[in-house]
MARFIDO-945197 format. One line per field, with one value per residue (C-alpha): chain; x negated, y, z negated. Coordinates in nm, 3 decimals, padded with zeros to 5 digits. Layout:
# MARFIDO-945197
c A|...
c1 X|...
c2 Y|...
c3 Z|...
//
This chain:
# MARFIDO-945197
c A|A|A|A|A|A|A|A|A|A|A|A|A|A|A|A|A|A|A|A|A|A|A|A|A|A|A|A|A|A|A|A|A|A|A|A|A|A|A|A|A|A|A|A|A|A|A|A|A|A|A|A|A|A|A|A|A|A|A|A|A|A|A|A|A|A|A|A|A|A|A|A|A|A|A|A|A|A|A|A|A|A|A|A|A|A|A|A|A|A|A|A|A|A|A|A|A|A|A|A|A|A|A|A|A|A|A|A|A|A|A|A|A|A|A|A|A|A|A|A|A|A|A|A|A|A|A|A|A|A|A|A|A|A|A|A|A|A|A|A|A|A|A|A|A|A|A|A|A|A|A|A|A|A|A|A|A|A|A|A|A|A|A|A|A|A|A|A|A|A|A|A|A|A|A|A|A|A|A|A|A|A|A|A|A|A|A|A|A|A|A|A|A|A|A|A|A|A|A|A|A|A|A|A|A|A|A|A|A|A|A|A|A|A|A|A|A|A|A|A|A|A|A|A|A|A|A|A|A|A|A|A|A|A|A|A|A|A|A|A|A|A|A|A|A|A|A|A|A|A|A|A|A|A|A|A|A|A|A|A|A|A|A|A|A|A|A|A|A|A|A|A|A|A|A|A|A|A|A|A|A|A|A|A|A|A|A|A|A|A|A|A|A|A|A|A|A|A|A|A|A|A|A|A|A|A|A|A|A|A|A|A|A|A|A|A|A|A|A|A|A|A|A|A|A|A|A|A|A|A|A|A|A|A|A|A|A|A
c1 -00.895|-01.069|-01.209|-00.977|-00.651|-00.473|-00.553|-00.422|-00.101|-00.031|-00.097|00.086|00.394|00.464|00.416|00.662|00.948|00.742|00.548|00.228|-00.068|-00.273|-00.614|-00.612|-00.808|-01.142|-01.080|-00.978|-01.306|-01.517|-01.346|-01.354|-01.730|-01.745|-01.566|-01.633|-01.964|-02.242|-02.446|-02.818|-02.893|-02.711|-02.913|-02.807|-02.648|-02.824|-02.680|-02.556|-02.344|-02.186|-01.861|-01.810|-01.882|-01.637|-01.374|-01.435|-01.407|-01.071|-00.953|-01.068|-00.858|-00.559|-00.601|-00.609|-00.307|-00.116|-00.211|-00.086|00.242|00.288|00.325|00.294|00.322|00.038|-00.182|-00.131|-00.215|-00.562|-00.651|-00.726|-00.453|-00.678|-00.858|-00.942|-01.051|-01.254|-01.245|-01.503|-01.340|-01.357|-00.986|-00.923|-00.637|-00.598|-00.391|-00.246|00.053|-00.153|-00.420|-00.207|00.162|00.210|00.455|00.474|00.738|00.710|00.845|00.847|00.527|00.302|-00.043|-00.154|-00.404|-00.739|-01.061|-01.346|-01.707|-01.923|-02.272|-02.438|-02.312|-02.472|-02.307|-02.497|-02.401|-02.476|-02.360|-02.146|-01.835|-01.932|-02.029|-02.104|-02.069|-02.216|-02.173|-02.146|-01.830|-01.706|-01.331|-01.173|-00.805|-00.554|-00.598|-00.888|-01.260|-01.442|-01.476|-01.787|-01.878|-02.012|-01.832|-01.920|-01.678|-01.681|-01.541|-01.482|-01.368|-01.037|-00.837|-01.031|-01.003|-01.197|-01.025|-01.109|-01.186|-01.326|-01.385|-01.600|-01.619|-01.877|-01.837|-02.078|-02.061|-01.894|-01.523|-01.290|-00.978|-00.768|-00.907|-00.865|-00.504|-00.387|-00.261|-00.011|00.149|00.460|00.543|00.626|01.000|01.293|01.381|01.646|01.646|01.932|01.849|01.667|01.618|01.957|02.121|02.313|02.603|02.502|02.681|02.469|02.187|02.018|01.997|01.632|01.519|01.168|01.048|00.698|00.521|00.166|-00.007|-00.110|-00.456|-00.338|-00.583|-00.308|00.030|00.269|00.546|00.834|01.054|01.382|01.558|01.913|02.074|02.386|02.539|02.562|02.192|01.891|01.703|01.354|01.118|00.786|00.530|00.248|-00.049|-00.227|-00.571|-00.920|-01.168|-01.519|-01.682|-01.540|-01.478|-01.125|-00.771|-00.643|-00.327|-00.240|00.111|00.287|00.635|00.867|00.890|00.517|00.391|00.100|-00.110|-00.337|-00.389|-00.637|-00.497|-00.615|-00.467|-00.380|-00.262|00.066|00.100|-00.054|-00.141|-00.172|-00.340|-00.187|-00.249|-00.001|00.018|00.365|00.483|00.441|00.077|00.134|-00.034|00.066|-00.092|00.081|00.042|00.270|00.303|00.449|00.535|00.652|00.854|00.729|01.060|01.268|01.253|00.994|00.982|00.847|00.744|00.613|00.440|00.356|00.023|00.016|00.279|00.170|00.297|00.620|00.708|00.842|00.989|00.886|01.086|01.182|01.322|01.397|01.377|01.523|01.441|01.721|01.857|01.827|02.137|02.400|02.182|02.246|02.170|01.819|01.821|02.191|02.141|01.994
c2 -00.762|-00.755|-00.409|-00.222|-00.388|-00.310|00.059|00.035|-00.129|00.143|00.419|00.261|00.173|00.545|00.588|00.349|00.173|-00.113|-00.162|-00.238|-00.421|-00.592|-00.600|-00.291|-00.034|-00.211|-00.193|00.170|00.238|00.066|00.231|00.570|00.554|00.551|00.880|01.066|01.247|01.021|00.847|00.936|00.563|00.497|00.493|00.699|00.470|00.407|00.589|00.261|00.204|00.549|00.451|00.145|00.336|00.605|00.336|00.194|00.545|00.586|00.252|00.367|00.683|00.483|00.245|00.526|00.692|00.364|00.337|00.690|00.614|00.268|00.134|-00.245|-00.298|-00.061|-00.208|-00.560|-00.448|-00.341|-00.695|-00.996|-01.264|-01.492|-01.219|-01.309|-01.158|-01.322|-01.117|-01.098|-01.389|-01.618|-01.600|-01.620|-01.474|-01.566|-01.420|-01.080|-01.126|-01.242|-00.971|-00.676|-00.739|-00.891|-00.661|-00.601|-00.444|-00.069|00.130|00.457|00.588|00.462|00.612|00.881|00.832|00.714|00.900|00.708|00.763|00.569|00.583|00.394|00.238|00.076|-00.019|-00.251|-00.430|-00.801|-00.805|-00.605|-00.746|-00.786|-00.520|-00.558|-00.290|-00.319|-00.062|00.032|00.198|00.366|00.400|00.620|00.541|00.804|00.687|00.474|00.419|00.413|00.073|-00.016|-00.292|-00.388|-00.487|-00.639|-00.610|-00.768|-00.576|-00.763|-00.651|-00.835|-00.803|-00.490|-00.306|-00.316|-00.507|-00.609|-00.981|-01.037|-00.860|-00.979|-00.821|-00.851|-00.705|-00.444|-00.547|-00.779|-00.818|-00.741|-00.928|-00.623|-00.612|-00.983|-00.994|-00.688|-00.902|-01.072|-00.744|-00.837|-01.106|-00.847|-00.834|-01.064|-01.342|-01.610|-01.928|-01.914|-02.216|-02.544|-02.881|-02.995|-02.739|-02.420|-02.469|-02.823|-02.936|-02.995|-02.773|-02.600|-02.224|-02.119|-01.767|-01.624|-01.305|-01.167|-00.880|-00.746|-00.749|-00.404|-00.412|-00.571|-00.856|-01.120|-01.172|-01.325|-01.536|-01.696|-01.949|-02.045|-02.362|-02.406|-02.743|-02.693|-02.415|-02.669|-02.758|-02.540|-02.429|-02.542|-02.246|-02.252|-01.980|-01.913|-01.679|-01.594|-01.434|-01.408|-01.670|-01.519|-01.861|-02.008|-01.669|-01.771|-01.685|-01.946|-02.002|-02.180|-02.306|-02.422|-02.577|-02.550|-02.931|-02.964|-03.011|-02.804|-02.754|-02.531|-02.434|-02.272|-02.012|-01.931|-01.734|-01.905|-01.654|-01.512|-01.763|-01.825|-02.186|-02.302|-02.642|-02.755|-03.029|-03.096|-03.317|-03.432|-03.490|-03.868|-03.824|-03.890|-03.659|-03.509|-03.295|-03.079|-02.801|-02.504|-02.269|-01.920|-01.727|-01.371|-01.196|-00.847|-00.739|-00.927|-01.291|-01.562|-01.918|-02.165|-02.519|-02.776|-03.073|-03.346|-03.513|-03.750|-03.824|-04.135|-04.433|-04.265|-04.119|-03.769|-03.585|-03.231|-02.944|-02.641|-02.333|-01.972|-01.699|-01.351|-01.051|-00.950|-00.603|-00.335|-00.271|-00.122|-00.180|-00.368|-00.736|-00.791|-00.943|-00.868|-00.739|-01.069
c3 00.541|00.204|00.263|00.487|00.579|00.253|00.312|00.667|00.548|00.295|00.548|00.841|00.638|00.618|00.995|01.152|00.970|00.837|01.162|00.976|01.123|00.855|01.015|01.228|01.033|01.085|01.458|01.422|01.246|01.505|01.798|01.628|01.614|01.991|02.046|01.721|01.662|01.782|01.515|01.516|01.502|01.828|02.145|02.445|02.704|03.031|03.331|03.476|03.165|03.153|03.326|03.107|02.788|02.896|02.950|02.602|02.456|02.631|02.489|02.146|02.166|02.283|01.990|01.735|01.896|01.871|01.504|01.437|01.613|01.465|01.819|01.802|02.178|02.261|01.988|02.120|02.473|02.357|02.248|02.467|02.441|02.234|02.036|01.678|01.348|01.072|00.753|00.478|00.293|00.597|00.681|01.057|01.256|01.624|01.906|01.986|01.759|01.464|01.481|01.587|01.539|01.196|01.022|00.654|00.446|00.418|00.130|-00.055|-00.201|00.078|00.069|00.310|00.589|00.453|00.519|00.676|00.777|01.018|00.872|01.155|01.473|01.772|02.100|02.332|02.651|02.682|03.043|03.281|03.110|02.743|02.486|02.115|01.853|01.503|01.231|00.865|00.742|00.424|00.372|00.106|00.051|-00.054|-00.412|-00.525|-00.490|-00.154|00.011|00.209|00.448|00.788|01.105|01.441|01.732|02.076|02.373|02.699|03.041|03.080|03.401|03.489|03.155|02.828|02.546|02.192|02.187|01.838|01.508|01.219|00.875|00.598|00.255|00.130|-00.234|-00.476|-00.408|-00.697|-00.792|-00.712|-00.358|-00.299|-00.420|-00.226|00.063|-00.171|-00.275|-00.076|-00.335|-00.599|-00.665|-00.734|-00.489|-00.454|-00.243|00.009|00.225|00.170|00.333|00.198|00.424|00.350|00.113|00.013|-00.300|-00.605|-00.484|-00.779|-00.806|-00.761|-00.844|-00.840|-01.009|-00.943|-01.119|-01.147|-01.482|-01.609|-01.450|-01.122|-01.167|-01.171|-01.011|-01.261|-01.103|-01.290|-01.111|-01.275|-01.150|-01.273|-01.199|-01.409|-01.619|-01.900|-01.902|-01.984|-01.670|-01.584|-01.595|-01.412|-01.487|-01.240|-01.247|-00.922|-00.941|-00.799|-00.918|-00.911|-00.955|-00.635|-00.467|-00.376|-00.477|-00.721|-00.922|-01.244|-01.317|-01.632|-01.655|-01.952|-01.941|-02.016|-01.659|-01.529|-01.217|-01.012|-00.649|-00.411|-00.169|00.183|00.469|00.796|01.055|00.932|00.648|00.307|00.224|-00.138|-00.181|-00.509|-00.763|-01.045|-01.354|-01.460|-01.816|-01.777|-01.671|-01.302|-01.053|-00.721|-00.451|-00.192|00.062|-00.006|00.290|00.254|00.571|00.506|00.777|00.686|00.534|00.278|00.382|00.321|00.453|00.200|00.295|00.050|00.211|-00.043|00.030|-00.269|-00.533|-00.718|-00.522|-00.416|-00.078|-00.122|00.180|00.273|00.131|00.342|00.174|00.261|00.000|00.033|-00.178|-00.411|-00.341|-00.608|-00.814|-00.585|-00.275|00.048|00.083|00.229|00.571|00.606|00.959|01.076
//
């Protein structure tokens, strides 16, 4: 994901109406190496393995064709039901839907198909039903510097055909903040909370709006949340910066409230969701901790759950909210067809 998936998202969003598969390019790279020009480092397969290698080559071509077509169903069919991916940051995605079907919002200006080169690749069979491929890959996006890394993929014979069962990535150099934050690109825009745990249309519910923008160098996402309880009272404004922390090698955020409160959080990916483990200090000096879970639907809607884990001596119930992206001026309401 750190190396390749952001490139795949940009390319695939121009292929099929937002049918984008966040960790598919690494698999495309590894399968391409088995039917493209053979690497000098690869050993010629034994005669007894010829039929199996031919079957894996056929699966590789089918995978690339599905990528080109943006065909989610065909992509999922090429994974085992419990296939998983662990990216270079240690994030794990499990299951066909998670590794192949997670959709992200497409849009104008998507990058063209990236160029890639397999510098070395080796396919070896551990048994009649398990094959491992290791390789080094360089990916050049439509705009930007080449990205390098290593991958290891596990192919298994599942119900008579060869499927991808596992993919592991390792970075080839120091990760940059721009690379690490690319998977949160979907946050950019203006959002409004339309539902919460009080229920739609509940009286007295505050108006909550969120605006997110990149800074000029794309090293931080700047989020501003405005909570308006009454037209007669000044709103509470919460400013958040999300960025890559090179000391801990994680995505972190820092938050400051207009009332004097402040906090920070560590972000990790969990399947189709992002989880922020947050700690806050209130204006009276009390402290709280919580898990904030963001689940993006790939279009214009995001589920947001806040699960308090410690709030002084008080019991605070969970909060469930749904945000939708505001339409551009004169545009249609996001999610209006749902």
